[in-house]
N, C-alpha and C positions, 0 to 999 in steps of 0.2 A: 652594442647588441645588434643593431641593423646590419653593421658590417659583417658580423659573424654569420647572420642568417643569409646574407647575400653570398658570402664565401661558400657556405654549405651548399646553397642552391647551385652555384657555379661549378663546384666539384662534381655534383651529381650530373650536371649537364656534360661535364668533361668525360665522365664515364660513358655516357651515351654517345659522345663524340667518338671515342675510341671504337665503340661497337660498329659504327658505320663509316668511320674515317671521314667525317664531314665537319666543317667548322660552321655549323648552323643550328638553329633551334633553341639556343640559350638566350637568357635575358637577364637584365639588371633592373632591380626595383629599388629606388632610393627615395629619400624625402628631404626636401629643402628645409633648413632651419633658419628662422629669421634672426637677424642681428639686432639685439636690443639697443639701438641707438637712434637718435633723431637730430635733425638740424634745427638749431636755435634761430628761428626766423622772426621772432617777435619778443620784445622785452615787456610787453603789456601783460597784465594779469588776466588770463582767460576767465570767462564767467558762465559759459554755456556748455551743455552736454550734447554729445553726438552719439547716435546709435548707428552702427554700420550693419546693414542687412547683408550678411555674408552667405545667405542660404543657397545662392546660385554658384558661389565660388568655392565653398568648402569642399574638400575632397577632389578638387580639380587636379588633373595630372597631364603631363606632356610625355609623349612616346615618340622616339625617333628610331629609324631602322637603317643605320649605315651598314653597308655590306649586308650580311644576313643576321646581324645581331640586333636584338630589340633592347633598347635602353629606355626605361620608364622612370619618371620622377614625379612624386606628389609635391605640388607647390602651392595649391590653393590656400591652405591654412596659413602657410608661412607668409604669403602675400598679404592676407588680412592682418596678420600680426605686425608686419612691417608698416602697413598703412596706419594701424593703430598707434604704433610708436612715433611715427612721423607727425601725426596730428595732435599729439599731446600738448604741444606748445600753442596750438590755436584754440583748443577747447579745454574747459576745466576737467571734463571727464570724457573719455572715448571708450565705448564698449562695443563688442562685436556679438551679434546674435547669429547662431547657425541653425536654429529652429525657431518656429513662431512661438514656442512656449517660453522663450527667453525674453520676449518683448517687455520693456519696462518704460516708465516715463522718460522723456527726452525733449530737448529743445529743437534739435535738428536730426533729420534722418538722411543717411547716405545709402542709396541703392547702387550696387556696383556689380559689374560683370567683367569677366576676363577670359581670354582664350589665347593660346599660343599656336601659331601656324608654323609648319616646318617644311622645308624643301631640302632633301638630302641628295648630294652628289659626291660620293666618297672621294676624298676623306673629309669633306666639309658638309655641315648642315646649316643652312640659313634659317634663322628663327625670327618671328615677328610676334611680339606680345601686344595684344589689342585690349585696351581697357576703356570701358564706358561707365560713367557714374553720373548720378543725379543727386542733388541736395534739395530736401524739402524742409520747410519750417514746421513748427508744431501744429499749424493750422492746415497742413496738407498742401500749401502752396509750393510749387516747383520754382526755386529761386536761382538755380544754376545747374547746368549740365555740360559735360565735356567728354570728348573722345581723345584718348592718348595712345601713342604707339611707342614701342621701344624695339629697335633692331639689334640683334646680336647673333653671334655665330658659335657653333660648336665645331672645333677642329680636332680630328683624331690626334691624340697626344703622340709625340715622337716615340715615347717609350713603348706605346702599344704597337706602333709600326715595327719597332725593333724586336719585340716579343713575337709578333706574327712571323717576321722573317726567320727568327730562331726556330720557331715551330715548324716552318716549312723545310728548313735545312736539315732538321733532324727527322724528317719524314713522320712528323706528328708524335714522335716518341716522347717529347717533352710537353705535349699538349695538356696532360693532367695538371701540370704545374703552371705553364705559361698562359693557358687560355683563361682560367679563372682570374688570374692576376690582371690580364689585359681587359677583361670585361669590367672588372671593378674599377680600374683606372679610368676607362672610358666613361663609365657611369658616374663616377665621382666628378669628373670634369664637367659633365652635363649638369649635375646637381649644383656645382659651384657657379656655372654660367647663369643658370636660371635664378639662383639666389641673388646674384649681382643685378640681374634684370629686375627682380622684385624690388630691390632697394632703390633702383633708379626710378621705377614707376611710382613707388611710394613718395619719393622726394618730389617728383613732378607734381603729384596730386597736392602735396602739402604747400609747395610754392604757389601753385595755381590758385588754391583756395585762399591763401593769405592775400594774394594780390586782388582777386575778384570779390572776396567776401569780407575782408578785414574791416572795412568801414561799416558794413551791415551788422557785423557781429558786435562791434563796439557801440553802435547807435541803437541797437535793438533793446527795448526794455526787458529786463529780466522778469519772467513770470513763471508761475507754476504751470505745468503742462495743462492745457485746456482752459487756462484763464486769460490768455492773451486774445485780443480782438484781431481776427484775420483781416487782411486787406480785401475788401469786397466792394463791388458796385451793387447797389440795391437791385434785387431782382423780384419780379412778381411771383417767382417760384421758390422764394427763400424757405417757406414753411415745408415745401416738398423736399428741397435739397437737404434740409436738416434731418430728414427721416431716412436718408440713404447713408450706407456705410461702405467702406472698402473692405473686402474680404481677401486675406492673403494666406496662402499656404506655402510650403517649401518649393512647390513646383509652378504655381500660377497666382495671378491676381484677378479677382472678379469683383462683383458688386452684390450687395444685399440691401434689405430695407426692413425697418421696424414695423411689426404688425400689432403690437400691444405695448402696454406700459410696464410689462414685467420683464422686458429684456429679450423677447423672442424676435429673431431675425430670419427672414426667408431669403434663400438664394437657390442656385442650381445645384443639383447633386453632382454634376460634372465639375463644378468649381471646387468643391471640398473633397471630391473623390472618396477615398477610404480614410481620410484623416479623422482623428478623434478630437483634435483641438486645432483651431485656426486663429490667425491674427485679425483683429478688427481695428479700424480707424474711423473715428467719428469726425464730423465736419469741424468741430471745435479743436481738433488736433489730438484728442485723447486716443491713446493706443493701448489696447488691452487684448487679452485672449478670450475666446469663446469656445464652448463645447458644442460639438455636433451631436444633437440629441436624437435626430430621426432623419430618415431618407426615404424617398420614393423614387427609385431609379427609373421606373417606367414612365413617370411624369416628369422626370428630371428636376425634382424639387428636394430641398434639404432644409432642415430647421436647426438654427443655432441659438444657444442660450448664453447670455452674458449677465454678469452681476451688476455692472454699472448701469444705472438708469440715465441714459443720455439720449439726445435727439428727440424727434417728434414722431409719434406713431402715424403711419399712413393708413387711410381707410380703404378697405377692400370693396370694390364695386361689383355690380351685377353684369352678367353677360349681355343683358338687354340694353346696357348703355355702351356697348362696343360694336355697334353696327358700322357697316362700311361707310366711309366718309367722316367718321368721328375724328375730331381734332385731338391729337395726342402728343405727348413728349416722352422721350426715354431719358433716364438719368443713369449714368454709369461711369466707368473708369476706362475708357478706350485708350489703349496704348499707354497706360499709367497716367493719363490725364484725368485726375480725380474730379468728380462732381461735374462732369460735362453733360450739357443738355442738348438734345437734338429734337427737332419738331417735325411732325408729319401727320399722316392720317391713317386710320384703319383701312387697309386695302380690301380685306375679306376676313371672314371667320370660317375656319375649316376644322374638320375632324379627322384624326388619324389614330387608329387603334384604340378608340374610346377616349382619347384625350382631345379636348377642344383647344385649337391653336388660333391665335389672332395674328393675321398677317399685317405688316405695317411697312411703310416706306421711310419711317423715321430712321436716321442713320444709326447703324449698329456695327461695332468693331470688337476685336479681341479685348476683353476687359469689361465689356457691357454685360456679359452673362450674369444672370441673377438679379439684374437691376429692374426697377419698376417701369412698366408702360402705363402712363397715366392719362386718363380722360381729363383734358384741361377745362372742360365745360363745368365739371363738378368736383375736380381735384381728387378723383378716386382712382385707385390702382385697378386696372382691368386686366393686366397680364404681367407675367414674369419673363423678361427677355431670355431666350434659350438658345436659338441658333440662327445662322445666316446661310442662305444658298448663294454660292459663288461660282463663277465660271465665265467663259467668254460670252459677251453680250448679255450678262445677267447683272441687274442692278436693282436695289431697293426691295429684295425679297428677304425680309427679316420676320422672325416668328417669335411669339411669346405664348407661354402656357397661360390659359385663362386663369384669372385670379380665383374664380370659383373652385378650381381644382385644389387650391391650397387647403381648404377645409375638408375636401374629400380625401386628400392624402393624409391630413393630420386632423381628424374629426374632434379630437379632444382640445384643440387649440382655442383659447379664448382670445377674441380680438378686441377686448375692452381695455 
C-alpha cells in the first residue's frame, strides 16, 4: 500500500519535472518495519515487567537530501518495537506507551530518546544514530543510564545512478518512467539501512542491560507496584517528600504536590499545557494517570484530580510566613532527578500583574516547575515554583507563585 502511494506521488512529481525540465522538488516518504526477532541472551525465566516510555520517540523520522531529492523515513515506532522484541528475554513483559494515557503498573520504567544525524555529500550520506536511555525501578530510583551510538551510511544505489544516466542521455524523455523508479529505489535503500541500524541499537540495549542489570533483576524481590520498599536514607523531610509527585506529559516532565486527601494535586499550567490527562508518579512507585480539571494561566497554576489516594497532603501556608530571610526548601524533578531537595532562603516577595511572587535562591532547574517551595520552620507550602531568570552573571533568581494564590485561582478547592 505504501509503495503504491509513494509511486503515485513520484509520478505526479515527474509530471511537474517535465513541465520545468528539472530533476528536483520530489520526495520519498517511507516507513521502517521492525523485524520480530530477538537475541536469546539468557536462559533464566524473567519475572519483572518493563514499561518503555516512547512518547518522545514515536513518530520520529529521518530526512536526507542527496542531490536535490528529499528522502524521508519514519523509524521511531519501528525502533520502539525492535527494542521491545529484544528485551522480551530479560523481562517477563515489555510494553511500550506512546501517550500518558497508556501508563499501567510496572516494575521498571525505561525512558528513551533517539535522533539520527546526517551529513550528505553525494552520492553518500553519513548517518549517526544517537540513543539515550534511563532505567528506573518502581520506586522512582534511577538505577542505570547509558548513551549509545550507531554509525552507518546510505550510498546511492548503482541502479539509481544508471537510471539517472539514462534519463540524461534521453534528454529527460524517459523521466516519467525512470525518475519515480530511482526515487523509490533510493528511498527503499534508506529505509532498509535505518531498519538495520534500529536492530543494532536494540541489540546493544538488550546486551548492555543484561550485563549491567542481570544480577539486580534476579536478586530484586518481586512485589506488586507500590508495595516494594525503596532504597532510602532517612531524611528529616520524608513527610514532605511523600506529598510530592512527578507530573509527566507527552512533551515534558514537571512536579506537583497533594493539597488535600481527595486526590487533588497542584502544579503549573505550563507543565500540563492543554493536556486533558497526564501521567503521575508517586514516591512509592505507583504510576497512574490524572485528569487536569482546572487551569489559571494568568497565575500559571493548574489542578489535577486522581482517584488513587496516595502520598501525604501538604499544608498551604500564609504569605506572612514568607518574609525575606525565611529558610525554605524546594522539592522537584530537575533534569528527571525525581524528589530532589534544594535549600535556600526567601530573597524577596514581589508583585507582578496582581500575582504575588516569592523570590528564592533555592536551586531550581527544568523539571522543578510546579513543585512546592516550603517554609522549613513550620513545614508549610508558601509557594509553587514557576520560573527562573537566566542569563550572563545571573544566579539564584528563582520565583514561586504564592501559595495563597491557589485558593484565589480555585476558590472551591477544599484543603482538608
